[in-house]
C-alpha angles and dihedrals in degrees: 000000000000116000126197111235091183135333091291108032133060130187128202135183099238095201094053091043090054090235133326132235116208138164117271113271096021098107110103102176141323143199125214132025107322125160123200128205135169115268137195129206109229110262096020117115092004119121119240114235123240132049135344096286092054090048091050092051091050091049090051091048091053090050090056095054119099115222110253140196128214114220118199138167134058118311146078121274128197117211133190137137136213091333089289124156115261132212128187119218116197106212118228126206108274096013125119130211118203112185134173105256092234089053097054114093102176145328141193111279093232095064116105109245133191138158118242138175112267092207095087120355123157128213105286088351134121133262104270097254121244098338092048088050093050091045088051090051093050091048091046091056092048096046103033085230128119118292092208134036132207115246121206130183136161134059118329140054141272137205123229128201128212142166112246100001134293137287117207109209117189115223121202109089128111091267126059126244107248115207136186102244092226092056093045114110110167145327122222132193125018094336125148119206127199131177114226132183112244090196140008118292089245091056091046096060109109095004129113119279100241090056096051100044133029132192112225113204120191138154125065123317143046134309118203116214126183123226092243141052089223116127120232 
């Protein structure tokens, strides 16, 4: 569906794709008859029911979501963002893509999307509820990385963004792939991710994010890492 024009731009036939969801401001130009409307990923920006802690988690979830636009019609749209590198992921049946919201450029509108906690998410699994959300919040403060991540599944494709290019790390050996949370872009396949402290909280105060927290990735699939710790 998405086709790379160069290392920083993709194009897509919106009609053949059945619609495209992309982050606001990513559309560069288009030809044909295409209409754009605001779009919201299910679960993003929606308050959680219950008490104060649930509401707090819901508010943090809303803050992690990037504004998106839905493109529909018949035409070809070119997308890019801030001169960042792009990478197209073709979704396979049963596979799950979990990407930092700020590192997701666009996706097929037909993909099932939700927002889950990055603190502890299993391959194809959910986000860990309230405690997972609060763990994600604490880890996000410590690392400077996102607290929540966008989860995609179904048939279609998605486009990732990164500073300085992508590294594709195969996950599947006896040992996990350990990633700096700020360099993490996405995990694809049946990959579980878990944030772990690399030192005590007392030692972590005032130190760099990557030294304090690490993202352990295990299972079967691919982890995408950018060649930079710069946030998008």
